[in-house]
C-alpha positions as CSV (number, residue, x, y, z in Angstrom):
1,M,34.7,-81.6,61.6
2,T,31.7,-80.5,59.5
3,S,28.8,-79.1,61.4
4,T,25.1,-79.9,60.7
5,G,24.5,-76.5,59.2
6,E,27.5,-76.8,56.8
7,A,26.3,-80.2,55.7
8,V,22.8,-79.1,55.0
9,Q,24.1,-76.1,53.1
10,F,26.4,-78.2,51.1
11,W,23.8,-80.7,50.0
12,I,21.3,-78.0,49.1
13,L,23.9,-76.1,47.0
14,A,25.2,-79.3,45.5
15,V,21.8,-80.3,44.2
16,I,21.3,-76.8,42.7
17,A,24.7,-76.8,41.1
18,V,24.5,-80.3,39.6
19,G,20.9,-79.7,38.5
20,G,21.9,-76.5,36.8
21,A,24.8,-78.2,35.1
22,L,22.6,-81.0,33.8
23,G,20.0,-78.5,32.7
24,M,22.6,-76.5,30.7
25,L,23.4,-79.7,28.8
26,L,19.9,-81.1,28.3
27,M,17.9,-77.9,27.7
28,K,16.8,-77.5,24.0
29,K,16.6,-73.7,24.1
30,A,19.9,-71.8,24.4
31,V,18.3,-69.2,26.7
32,H,17.1,-71.8,29.2
33,S,20.6,-73.4,29.1
34,A,22.2,-70.0,29.9
35,L,19.8,-69.5,32.9
36,C,20.7,-73.0,34.2
37,L,24.4,-72.1,34.0
38,A,23.7,-68.9,35.9
39,A,22.0,-70.9,38.7
40,T,25.1,-73.2,38.9
41,M,27.4,-70.1,39.2
42,M,25.3,-68.6,42.0
43,A,25.4,-71.9,43.9
44,L,29.2,-71.9,43.6
45,A,29.4,-68.3,44.8
46,V,27.5,-69.2,48.0
47,C,29.9,-72.1,48.5
48,Y,32.9,-69.7,48.2
49,F,31.3,-67.4,50.8
50,A,30.8,-70.4,53.1
51,Q,34.4,-71.4,52.9
52,G,35.7,-67.8,53.7
53,A,36.7,-67.0,50.1
54,V,34.9,-63.7,50.0
55,F,36.8,-62.3,47.0
56,L,36.1,-65.4,44.9
57,G,32.4,-65.3,45.8
58,V,32.1,-61.6,44.9
59,V,34.0,-62.2,41.6
60,Q,31.8,-65.2,40.8
61,I,28.6,-63.1,41.1
62,V,29.7,-59.7,39.7
63,V,32.0,-60.9,36.9
64,Y,30.8,-64.3,35.8
65,T,27.1,-64.3,36.7
66,G,26.4,-60.6,36.5
67,A,28.4,-59.6,33.5
68,I,29.6,-62.4,31.3
69,M,26.6,-64.7,31.8
70,M,24.0,-61.9,31.4
71,L,25.9,-60.7,28.3
72,F,25.5,-64.1,26.8
73,L,21.8,-64.1,27.7
74,F,21.1,-60.7,26.2
75,V,22.9,-61.7,23.0
76,L,20.9,-64.9,22.7
77,M,17.6,-63.0,23.2
78,L,18.5,-60.3,20.7
79,V,20.0,-62.4,18.0
80,G,18.0,-65.6,18.5
81,V,19.0,-69.2,17.9
82,T,16.9,-71.4,15.7
83,S,17.1,-75.1,15.1
84,A,18.5,-74.6,11.7
85,D,21.4,-72.6,13.1
86,S,22.2,-75.2,15.8
87,L,22.5,-78.0,13.2
88,K,24.7,-76.0,10.8
89,E,28.4,-76.9,11.3
90,Q,30.9,-74.2,10.4
91,L,33.9,-76.5,10.6
92,K,34.0,-80.1,9.3
93,G,34.5,-82.7,11.9
94,Q,34.1,-80.3,14.8
95,R,31.8,-82.7,16.7
96,I,34.3,-85.5,16.6
97,A,37.1,-83.1,17.6
98,A,35.0,-81.8,20.5
99,V,34.3,-85.3,21.8
100,L,38.0,-86.3,21.6
101,C,39.1,-83.1,23.3
102,G,36.5,-83.7,26.0
103,L,37.7,-87.2,26.6
104,G,41.3,-86.1,26.8
105,F,40.5,-83.3,29.3
106,G,38.6,-85.8,31.4
107,V,41.5,-88.2,31.5
108,L,43.9,-85.5,32.4
109,L,41.6,-84.2,35.1
110,T,41.1,-87.6,36.6
111,A,44.8,-88.4,36.5
112,G,45.6,-85.1,38.2
113,I,43.1,-85.6,41.0
114,A,44.2,-89.2,41.5
115,N,47.9,-88.2,41.9
116,A,47.2,-85.3,44.2
117,K,48.6,-85.8,47.7
118,L,47.6,-83.6,50.6
119,T,49.4,-84.2,53.8
120,T,48.6,-81.1,55.7
121,F,45.6,-78.8,55.6
122,T,45.5,-75.0,56.1
123,G,42.6,-73.7,58.1
124,L,40.6,-70.6,57.2
125,T,42.1,-68.6,60.1
126,E,45.7,-69.2,58.8
127,A,44.7,-68.8,55.1
128,N,43.0,-65.4,55.7
129,A,45.5,-64.2,58.3
130,E,46.7,-61.3,56.1
131,G,43.3,-60.8,54.5
132,N,41.5,-62.9,51.9
133,V,42.2,-60.5,49.0
134,Q,45.9,-60.0,50.1
135,G,46.5,-63.7,50.5
136,L,45.0,-64.6,47.2
137,A,47.0,-61.9,45.4
138,R,50.2,-63.1,47.0
139,L,49.6,-66.7,45.7
140,L,48.6,-65.5,42.2
141,F,51.7,-63.3,41.7
142,T,54.3,-65.5,43.4
143,D,53.7,-69.3,43.4
144,Y,51.2,-69.4,40.6
145,V,52.2,-66.5,38.4
146,W,52.9,-68.6,35.3
147,A,49.6,-70.5,35.6
148,F,47.9,-67.1,36.0
149,E,49.6,-65.6,32.9
150,L,48.9,-68.7,30.8
151,T,45.3,-68.7,31.8
152,G,45.0,-65.0,30.8
153,A,46.7,-65.7,27.4
154,L,44.3,-68.6,26.9
155,L,41.2,-66.4,27.5
156,I,42.5,-63.7,25.2
157,T,43.2,-66.4,22.5
158,A,39.7,-67.8,22.9
159,A,38.1,-64.3,22.6
160,I,40.0,-63.6,19.4
161,G,39.1,-67.0,18.0
162,A,35.5,-66.4,18.7
163,M,35.6,-63.1,16.9
164,V,37.3,-64.7,13.9
165,L,34.9,-67.6,13.7
166,T,31.8,-65.4,13.9
167,H,33.0,-62.8,11.5
168,R,31.4,-63.1,8.0
169,E,32.8,-61.4,4.9
170,H,30.3,-60.2,2.3
171,V,31.0,-62.0,-0.9
172,R,28.9,-59.5,-2.9
173,A,27.4,-56.1,-2.2
174,P,24.0,-56.2,-0.4
175,L,20.9,-55.6,-2.5
176,T,19.4,-52.1,-2.5
177,Q,15.7,-51.4,-1.6
178,R,14.9,-51.0,-5.3
179,Q,16.4,-54.4,-6.1
180,L,14.6,-56.1,-3.2
181,A,11.3,-54.6,-4.4
182,A,11.9,-55.7,-8.0
183,Q,12.7,-59.2,-6.7
184,R,9.5,-59.3,-4.7
185,V,7.5,-58.3,-7.8
186,K,9.3,-61.0,-9.8
187,D,8.5,-63.6,-7.2
188,N,4.8,-62.6,-7.4
189,I,4.7,-61.5,-3.7
190,Q,2.0,-59.0,-2.8
191,L,3.4,-55.6,-1.9
192,P,2.1,-53.4,0.9
193,P,0.2,-51.2,1.6
194,L,-3.2,-52.7,1.3
195,P,-5.6,-52.4,-0.3
196,A,-3.7,-52.6,-3.6
197,P,-4.5,-50.6,-6.8
198,G,-7.9,-51.4,-8.2
199,V,-9.7,-51.5,-4.8
200,Y,-12.3,-48.9,-4.0
201,A,-12.1,-47.6,-0.4
202,R,-15.5,-46.5,0.6
203,H,-14.6,-45.2,4.1
204,N,-11.6,-44.1,6.1
205,A,-12.4,-46.5,9.0
206,V,-10.5,-49.7,9.6
207,D,-13.7,-51.7,10.1
208,V,-15.3,-50.9,6.8
209,P,-14.3,-53.2,3.9
210,A,-13.4,-52.0,0.4
211,L,-14.8,-53.1,-2.9
212,L,-13.0,-54.9,-5.7
213,P,-13.5,-53.9,-9.3
214,D,-16.2,-56.6,-9.7
215,G,-18.2,-55.2,-6.8
216,T,-17.3,-57.9,-4.2
217,V,-15.8,-57.1,-0.8
218,S,-12.0,-57.3,-0.4
219,E,-11.2,-59.4,2.6
220,D,-7.6,-58.1,2.7
221,S,-8.8,-54.5,3.3
222,V,-10.0,-55.4,6.8
223,M,-7.7,-57.0,9.4
224,S,-8.4,-60.6,10.3
225,T,-8.9,-59.8,14.0
226,L,-12.0,-57.7,13.3
227,R,-13.3,-60.2,10.8
228,E,-13.0,-63.0,13.4
229,R,-14.8,-60.9,16.0
230,G,-17.6,-60.0,13.7
231,Q,-16.9,-56.2,14.2
232,I,-17.0,-55.3,10.5
233,R,-19.4,-52.5,9.5
234,D,-21.2,-52.5,6.2
235,V,-22.0,-49.0,4.7
236,S,-22.1,-50.2,1.2
237,R,-25.8,-50.2,0.5
238,D,-26.0,-46.7,-0.9
239,M,-22.7,-47.0,-2.7
240,L,-23.6,-50.3,-4.3
241,D,-26.9,-48.9,-5.5
242,R,-25.1,-45.9,-7.0
243,M,-22.6,-48.1,-8.6
244,A,-25.4,-50.3,-10.1
245,E,-27.1,-47.2,-11.5
246,L,-23.9,-46.0,-12.9
247,E,-23.2,-49.3,-14.6
248,A,-26.7,-49.5,-15.9
249,S,-26.6,-46.0,-17.4
250,T,-23.2,-46.7,-18.9
251,A,-24.5,-49.9,-20.5
252,D,-27.6,-48.0,-21.9
253,W,-25.5,-45.2,-23.3
254,L,-23.1,-47.7,-25.0
255,G,-26.0,-49.8,-26.3
256,R,-25.0,-52.9,-24.4
257,P,-27.1,-55.2,-22.3
258,R,-26.9,-54.7,-18.6
259,S,-24.6,-57.1,-16.8
260,A,-25.7,-58.7,-13.5
261,R,-23.2,-58.8,-10.7
262,P,-21.6,-62.2,-10.1
263,P,-22.9,-64.0,-6.9
264,V,-20.6,-63.8,-3.9
265,S,-19.7,-67.1,-2.2
266,G,-17.8,-68.0,1.0
267,P,-17.3,-65.7,3.9
268,R,-17.8,-62.5,1.8
269,K,-21.5,-63.1,1.8
270,A,-21.7,-61.8,5.4
271,L,-20.2,-58.5,4.3
272,E,-22.5,-58.0,1.2
273,T,-25.8,-56.2,1.4
274,V,-29.0,-58.2,0.7
275,P,-30.3,-57.2,-2.7
276,Q,-33.6,-55.3,-2.7
277,K,-36.5,-56.9,-4.4
278,S,-38.6,-55.0,-6.9
279,P,-42.3,-54.4,-6.3
280,E,-43.2,-57.0,-9.1
281,Q,-41.0,-59.6,-7.4
282,E,-42.7,-59.0,-4.0
283,D,-46.2,-59.3,-5.6
284,E,-45.2,-62.6,-7.2
285,A,-43.8,-63.8,-3.8
């Protein structure tokens, strides 16, 4: 007879186990799927403890949940699984083969359970008479020794097959750093560090923008976070005045007309200094 406490415990653990199994199948992210499987394993371990199978419960927690499952979880978090990887099939027709194998396994499992006949039941007291670990070891290495050995051979074969399938041979030698840099230049990709050559850095602070050759402010010289917060300092008034005087004197020495700076549009206006008006312009205003 089943007591009330055992019934309540079973229904709670059953809901957790079945929910974790469904979550493992329905979760989109592999990490969440692994966590759901770990919850199912923990529920099964508590069921083992409740039935007096102490050794199986400890093995379920220490080996499967604590070692193998957490190893899978760490590998998924370190390597990462994207949607592109999940849709890429390494073997042709593997989904059809997986469905057929699953259906065949389900038929065999159903047939085995349907043909099972239990006339007598062994209680926990009799099963654990010589000790739970000792009784389990006697059954594994006497009555079920061939099934135990075949299961071990199957696990070893699966581990070797996983290593073979995940191993990738390099068809060609990997590119060197010089080749990678040349490829980036060929693809017209901007190379760090910033600011690039041709930009005049006016200060060694990170919140002071640099000037481009045409005198405008380089937005790439200041990080976007400071630009969004409005924490950019402008110390360019004196420098711009000196640059303007230098350009004017150079134009006079070369006998060329003085060139006006191009107007700045867009968000760079907030970083530019307001041009000073001459006394004649102020009188006219």
